[in-house]
N, C-alpha and C positions, 0 to 999 in steps of 0.2 A: 812341100806339101805341108799343108797346115793340117791339124788334126781332125778335122773336119771332113775334109777332101781323102783323108785314108780312111776316115769311116765309111763317106761312099765307094771308095775303091775298094773294099773290104765286103761289101753289102752282095756282091754276085760275081760270076764267075770263077774259075777253079785256083785253088788257091795250094802251093807246094813250099815243101822245105829241101832247096837242094843237098846234098851231098856235099861235105868239104873232102877234099883230095889229100891224100897222103904216101907220099913215097915209099920204099921199102923200110926206111928207117924209122918210117912213121912221123916223119916230117913234114908240115904243110907245105903241100905244091901245088903254088899257083898259077901255074901254066894251064892242069889239069883243072884249075876248078875254073878258070876263064875259058876254056873249050864247052867244058860241060855246060854254064850258062849260057855259050852262043848257040849250044845245040838244042838247048831245052826253048829258050826264048820265043822262039818262033811257033811254037806250039800252041801256045794263046794264054798263058796263066796269066792272072789276074795281078797278082802281087807274088814275090819270091820273099821265102823267109832266110838270110843267112844265118849261120851261125846259131840254128835251132836245135833240137832236139833230133832231129833227122842228121843233122848236121854236126853231131856230137859237141855240143856247147861244152858240155859237163866235161873235155877232154883238153877241152883247151886253156892254155895259159894268157893272161891278159894281152900278151906282143902276138901273140898267133890269132887273137880273137881281133885286133885290130886290123892285123892284114887280111884277112878272110873278109870282111867288113868291107875294107875299102875295096877290095879287090871287085866285089857283087855288085856294090854302090857303080864303078869307074867301068865295070864292062857292061852294066844295064842302065847307065845313065839316060835318060828320056825315053825309056823304051817300058821299062817295069819298074815297080818301084820295091825297096828294099826296105824289109825289117827285119831288123838284128833281134837276136837272143838277148837276154841280160837274165844273171841269178845267181844266186847264192848269199850272204845274210846281208844286211840294208846296206853295211857301208861299200860293199863288193859290187853289189847290186849298181849302188851309185855311179861307183867309178863304172863298171862296165858302160851302162846308159849312156854318160856324158862322156865316152868314145867315142859310140855309136853316134852321138850327135854330131862331134865334131869332123870325125871322115865323114858324114855324107847322109847316113841312114835317114829314110822318109818315113820311120816310125820302131817302136817299141815293144817286143813281146815277152812281160815280163812271167819270167819261169819261175818254178816254186823253192824257197827259200830250203835248204836242204839239211836232215840230218836231224829234226829237231820240229814238236810239236809247238801249238804257240796257239794263243787266245784269238779270239773275233778279233778283241782290241788291239792285241798284238799284230795282227796282220793286218790292219786297217793302218798302223800308225807304218808298217811294213812300204804298201802300196801308197799311200801318200806321200813317203818320202821320196820313193823312186821317181811318182809324177811329177811332184814337186823340184825336182834337179832336173829336170828338160824342158825345151818347150815342143818336144816332139809327140805326135799322138800314141796312148799306149795300150795295149791289149792284155788283160791279166791271163794267165792261165790258170784257170781251177780245175787243177790236178794234185796228186801225192799228197804235200803238208799244207798246201793252201787249199782249203777247202769254205770258200769265202761264203756267207748266209747273204739271203735276200737283204737283210736288213743292214748287213754289214758295206752292201754294194749302194745300197742306195745312200748311208754316211758318205762313201767314196765320191760316188757319183755329186756329190754337194761341193766336195772340199777340190775335187780333182777335175777342172773342164779337159783335161785334153786325157784324160781316161776315157775311150772311147769305145772301146772293144772286149768281148768275155768269150775265151775259146774255153770250152767243155773236154776235161779228158777223165772224165768220174764215171761219163753212164750211169746218174742217180737220176732218175728219172721227174723222180717227186721235185728235187731238187731244180732240176730244169723247168719245169713246170710254173715252179714259184717263181725260181728267176725271171722268166718270163712274162709272168704278169705282175709281176712288182716293178721293172723296170721299162716296159713297153720297148718304146723305140729308142730309150738313150744311147743304149749300145749297138755297134753290129754285132752280130754272134755268130760263135763259129766251131765246126763242130772238130774235136779235137783228138777223137780216140783210133788207136792203131788202126791203121786199115779201113779209113772212114767210109770208103765206097761200101761196105757190107750195114751200115748202121745211117746211111745217108738218107735214106725214105722213111726211115721210123724219126731222124730227128728235124727232116723235113715238118713231120706233122707236130713236131711239138716247139714249132716256130723259130729254127735254127738251119735256114736253108742254104750255108755255105761251109764247105769242108775243106780242109788240106786234103791230096794227094802223095803218101809218100813211092806210088807206084808210077807216079810222074816222072821220077828219078830214073824211074828204066824202060816202061812201058808208055812214053806220054800217048804217043797216038790211040792206044786203048784207055789211058785215063781221060782224056778225053773225051772219044768216042761214050763212053759209061757216063760221065757229065753232061753231056748234050743230050742225051737219050732221058738223063734223071729231070733236068732243066725242064723239057720237054713233055714230062711224063710219060714216056714210052718204057713203060715195064718189062715189055716182051723181050728188049734189047738191054737192059738192066739185068733182066730175070736169064738171059742168056750168057753175061760175062759173068756173073757172079757163080754160073754152076761152072761154065769156062776154065773160068782162073781163080776168082777172088775166094772161094770157100776152099776149092784145094790147097791155094797158097795158103792159107791160114793155118791146114794143118799142118805147113813145114814150118812158119813160123812159130806157132806156140810150143814146138818142141824143144825150146830153149829159150831159158832168161835172157833180154838184152837182146832179142833175134828180130825184132822190131825195126831194128835198124840194120844191124847185121845180113838179113836176107836181102835187103833194100842193094848193099854193096854188092851183094854178091848179082843178084839181077841188073846191074849195070856194067859187073867186069862182062856178066853174059853174051850182054848186048854190045861188047867193042866199046863201051866208054867207063872203062873202069874207074873207080874213086881211089883202088890201093886197100889194104886191110880196114878191119877198125881197130881202134887202140882199147887198150884195156884198160878195164875190166871186162870189158866185150871180147865177146870170142867170136872168130866166122865161122861160117856152116859146115858141116862133117862134108866130105867129098860126096860121098850117097847124096844128103839132101840136096847139096851143089846140081846134080846132074838132073832130079827129082825135077827142081825147080827149071834148070835148062828145058826139058822135054814141057812144060806146060808152058814156058813163053815163046818155045818155037810152036808152038799149036795158036799163037796169038796171029802170027806170021810179021813181016816185016813192020818195027816202027820208025 
């Protein structure tokens, strides 16, 4: 898949970040991960992101990362494109990017560098170095320590023809409008705030029509129902699902730091497709929270 073909694939449809399966000893469990992908693919996500944020990229060591991405590529080959996460400092991010390319990923999501602030010049050099290290199409994730200004994105667009996507995880309306106005159709634009269904209509108005759904990991039928209604402008259906599930779900999710991942793993367990526990420093939902989530999911019917 060329970078431009990936850009086209990212420009419509529902995207999702599969969970990474761990066993009771917190080791990567490839059989469960393969079964997860086989279960999710028929529901119709356009692109799947292996070892992304919801897939606990931050807890994977390099050998595990390669195993996760390779398993996803081999399982989904010819059916759904796989974009791999990559992150950390520049040298390490390049190693992840090149390994993702080596094992067959069709694209790369460049996650923010960690535990340091940086100038715009420094961020530009970081992103440019990773893009230059691979032939894959690259999506930059504007979140946390990576806050690329519109002028910086314009510089990168000139230097990096394979930088084809911009994912926003900041929720800064002023910046998103400025980026969209500055860059036009140069990038595919993805909404990347947690529980993106809640923000979908607002982001569409900003020129960001595509989002990634974490809920697709455990309620894929409902996630697709919401997306199809959203794409068709059916506010009655999206409003019903927001009231019935997504807003009460947020109330549980917001009780703990890191619960944006933990609650998704809990949901997968509830529907019979467990991915095991989260790895520290994340923590699993408390028992009462788990039961509240179970009641919400049961109210949606079979998935």
